[in-house]
N, C-alpha and C positions, 0 to 999 in steps of 0.2 A: 597113628598120627598122621593124617593126610597132609601132603605139601600144602602150604596154603596159596591164598588166590590172591594176595597184597599185591602192590608194586614195587618193584624193585628198586633201591636209590642209586643213582649214579655215583653221585659223590663219594658213598660206600665201596671205593673201588679200590685195588692195594695191586699194584702193577711189580712184578719181581723180572730183572734184565739179567740174564746169566750170559756165558760163551758156550754155545754148542759144541757137545763131543763128538758128534758128527752131524754136516750140514743138512738142517730141515728135519732133524730128527728132535721129539720129545726128550728135554732133560728134567729131572726134579729139582726144583731152587729151592737153593738155602736160605735162611733165615737173613743172613747178611745180603741178599740178592738181591730183597726189597727196595724199590725206588719210589720217592714221593715227587710224582708229577703234579704241576698246578692246574693239569684239566685230565676227566677222564679221556682214556684213548679208545677211538673208537675204532675198533680192529675188524675188520669186516673184508668178505672178498666177492668180487665177480666173476663171472663165465664168459667165455669167449662160445658162440653159440653160431649155427647154421641151418638155415632151412630150406629145404627143396621142396620143387610140386612135379608132380607127374601128372601127364593127361589121363584122364578118364571121365565115368559118367557123372560122379560125385562134384558137388560144386566146392568142396571142401577138400582138396588133393595135398595138402603141404605137409610135412614131416619136418621135426626139428632134432638136432641132434647137438651133444655139447662137446667141444671141439678140445677144449682146455680149461683150467683155471687161469685167470688173471693173476698178475701181480698184486698183493695187497697194498692200498700205500693208506698211509697215515701218519700224523704229525707229534710228535713228542715235545709239550710244550715244559719247563721247568724253571726254576727258581737258581739264580748264581748263588753258592753259599760255599764260601771259604771254610777251610778248617780254624782259623785263627791262630794256628801255630805253622810259620815260615817252613816248609820242606815238609808238608804232610798235607796228603791229597786231599781235595775239594769234595763235597757230597754227591758231586757230578763226573768224578772221574772216572767211572765206567764210560758213561756217555760220549764223554770228550776224548777218550782213547778210539770209540769208533767212528768218530767224526773227523779225529786228526792224523792216527795211525800210531804217533809215537810220543811215549811216555818218559822225560827225562825227571830224576829226583835228584837234587843237591841236597843232602841232608843240612837242614837248622836253614836252608837259605831259598829254596824254590821246589816248584814242581812246573815243568814246562810242558805243551803239546807242539808238537811240529808235525807236519806233512809229511804222510808216507803211504802207501797202499795199506790198505787193509783188507787181510784175505781170509779172516775166521768171521764166519756168521753168529749172531747171536739169538736167543729166544726172549719175548716177552710173554708172561704167562700174567693174565689179571683175573682176579675175582672180584665179583661185583656181589655186594651184600649178602656176601656167603652163598648163596646159589647159583649162580652162574660163573663160568668158568670159560674164559676165552685165552687161546693160546696162539701166538703168532710166530710162526719157525721160518728160518731160511732167512731172517731180517738183516737189514745192511741198511746204514744212515746213508742216505744221498745227497744231503744240503742240510744247513743251518743257519741261522739267522739270529742277530742281534741287534736290538735298537736300542738305544739308550738315549732319554730326554731326563728334565728336571724332574718328573712325577713319578711316584711309584716306585718300586723293587726293580733290581736286576733281573731279566731272565732272556733266556733263550729258548729256542725252538728249531726243533730236529726236523725235517723229512725222512720218512723211512719207506724201503717197502719188504715184503715179505714174501716167501714162496709159500705157504699155506695157513688155513686160519683153523683150527680146531675148537671145537665146543665141548663144555662139558657140564651138568648140571646134577641135580640132585634126584633120586630114587627112593621108593617105600620099599619096605618087606613087602611080601605077598600075601602075609596073612598065614600061610603057612607055618610049619613048625620051627622053632629054635634052631638053630645052628652054631656050633662054637668056633669060635674064628682063632686060631692059632697062627704062627708063623710056619706052617706046614702048608698053609693056604686050604680053602674050603670051597665048596659052590654054594653061592646065593642065588634066590631068586625072588625077582622084584616083581613090582605092579607096575606094569607102562599103561601107557595110552593106546586107545583103539588103533592099530596101525603101525604101532611103534615098536622099536626091540632096545636091548639093553644099549646097543653102539649107538642109540641116540642121546642118549647121556652120558655114558662113558666111554671113555679108550684107553688100551691098553697101556700101563705104566702112569696110569693117572694117580695120584692120590687123594686119599678120602677119610673123612671123621665119620665114624659113626653115634647117631644122635639117639638117646634114649628117649621113648614114646611117652613115658609118664612125665620126665622135668628139663626135658631139652639139653640135658648134660651128656656131657661127649664120652664115649664109654671104654674107646682106646686109650693107651698111653703114649705111645709114638703112632705115627701116621700110618693108615692101611694102603697096601698097594692093590690096585685094581689090573687083572690080567686077564685072558681069555672071553673078551667081551663078548658075547653072542653078535650076531649081527642078523640072525633071524627067530632070536627067542627072546629072554628075559632074563639070563642068567649071565653072570660072571664068577672070576674066581677072588674073594679077598683074603689077602694074605696080611698077616698083623706082623708088627714090628717084632726084632728077634726077642724073644722072652715073653713077649705079652699075648695074653689070653682074655676073651671074651665072649659073652655070647648077641647074636643078632637076633634078636625076637622080633614079632607080629608086630607090626606098625612103626619099628625103627626107621629110620634113616638115615642114607649113605649121603653127605655133601662134601663137593670140591674141597680141598685142603692144602696148606700148604704149611712148612715150618713159621711161626707167630713172626711177624716181621721185625727185625732189627734196622731202626730207621736213624738216620744222622740226625744229630740235635743240632747242626750247625745252623747259623744266622744268615737271614737273606742279607745282601748291601742296599741301602738306598739308593737310586738313578742317579740323585742330587749330587751324589760326591764322587762326579766325574771329570775328568778334563781330558781336552784333547792338544795334540802335539803335533806340528806341522814343521818339519826342515829338510835341510837339503837330501838330493837323493842320496842313494846308497848308503846311509848312514850308518852307523855301528849299533847295535844294540844296547843301549845303557843309558846311564844318567850324567856321563861325564861330558865335556864341552863338545859340541858337535855331534854328539849322537842322536838316536832318535827323541829321547826323552829327555834333554837337555832343558832346563829351566826356561830359557830364553827359546823355545821351540814352543812354549804354550801359548794358545789359540784360543780366544772367548767363543766358542760356540752354543749354540743353542741345544742340537741335536747330532749323535751318531748313528749311522743304522750300516751294517751288513751284510749281505751273501757270500755265504762258501758251499760253490757245487762243485761235486764230483764228478760230473756229465758222467753218470752210470751208462756203460753199454749193459745189454743184454741178452746177448745172441742165444744164451739157453733156451729162450721163450720158443723158438721155431725148431726145437730140434725133437726126432721122433723117439720118443724114448718109451714109449708103450704105456706111460702114466700120464694119468689126469693133471698132475701136479710137475711142469717143468724143474729141472733141477737148481738146487739151490744156490747157485753161482753166478757172479757179476763181473764184471771188469770195468774200471777206473779209466778212464781214456785220458782225461787231465783232469786239474785241478783249477779251478776260477775264481775271484774273489773279485768283489764289486760293491760300491756302497756310496754313499752321498754324507758329509757334514754341512750342516746349517749354522749361518750365522745371522746376527744384525749388525749392518753396517754403520760403522762410527768414521769421524773424519780420518783417524787412525787407522781405518782398514778400508780404505778405498783403494790405496796401493796394492792390497792383496789381489784386486781383479787382474790388474796386468802382470803383478809379479807370476802368479798363476799361469797366464797366458805363454810368459816370457819361458818360466821354466820348466813346463810339461811333466814333468817328473819331481817330485817329491817326496818325502820318506812322512809317515804318518805311525803317528801311536795316540794310545787310548789306556788312560789310565782310571779304573774304579776301585772307589774306597781310599782310604788316607791313614789307616793303620797296619803298622807292620804284622804280617800272619792272615791279613784281611784284605790284600791289597792283590787288584788282578791288572795285568796288562797284556795290551794286545800291541803286536808292534809289528809295521809293515814297511820295511827299510825302503821300498822302492815301488812308487805308484806312478800310474799315469792319471793325470786330472785336467779337468775343465772346469769352468766357472760358467755360471750364468748370476742374472739378478733376481730378485725373487721379494717379496712385500712381507711383513712378518707384523702383523696387527699394527698396521698403518706405519710401520716404521719400514724403511730399507734393508732389506737383506741379499744374502747371496747362498747359495748352493754350489758346494765342489763337489763335483763327480770322480770317484777315483776307480781306478782297474789295476787290481794286483799286475806287476811286472817284475819278471826275473834279475834285472837290473845285473848286477856284478856277482851277485850270488852265484856260486857252485854248486849247492845242494837244495833241494827241495825245503829242506828243516832251515836255512837259512834266509827264505824268502818269507816266512812267516811264523809267527810265534806268538803262543797263546801261555802267561805266566802268571803263576799264584806265588805270591813273595810275603 
């Protein structure tokens, strides 16, 4: 069964997100680590190089070297999917913890995310159309963006960086004799392309399925682990799951595989069911009179956007580690939050222009959804604001620009809160 020459379908991609045991090292994901992103994750990496030229008789005297691997950078777009049950984490729980740092659960009431330093790195492993595996190790979220308007569903996008990208693919049995694969491990030999080796398609610790030539059925019961991958030949060791035994026959394939994904069944929220609150500076987070979400603070906006940035430092890139890949360690210098609130100007909104100029600081709240268990609230108790006039479809409008301010808060957690209630 020769490997097919068809195109790989990007939409047939399944990412798995998992905290790393050792920063920068591959870890096999579980079924519950699967996560649905709204777009294919473009995991790739570039390299820092240098060229030198020496004098001599030849016209072509330049030589080049690879200095180190650059950090991989990519976006992770996803939908906002509350659980529908207050106090139960949403589908995007793992990513929100990577963005904000701290998760606090109040049983039956809320799940809150607040800012703190995130020290653990995580891994993204993505299988595309059963034949290609991309693994990003040493990942960390550096920023996140939220844009809310009247149309569509609620979504966020995170910008991430990673230390290393690994690739994996499929290989075919070399046509020699069949080997029996057990949980003790056995050496397998593959057919590789001209100039290629087993390590071009496999890496140690990777898990695969063995596919039969005749029917395309999976031969193994549990996942098969790859080890001792040759960097000079076409062999590796295949180790079956505990108690599993099968034969690896001529024409059979090994394909990258993880446990079948267990994905959230939560539904996304309509972006149109959102409202903005503008209140007095240093307001308490809550719905009581004078609080951030006091009904009297409701403000008729047309759109809301926010950017959350950790301002990551990356001193490890310049360290002489003796390795092509810099260490998977980063430092959050500080948190910055900025955004805009846009609105249409009516006679009763004219006073808002001078009010913003006079106050300079306000509290800002955003409520998304209106059904208990599927309500998401973003609270900023203190923000520096400016305002400007704009045009909105032939009408006068306004844009309020804001920046997070610590105000009277005494902790990072009190300055910004994202709550699912």
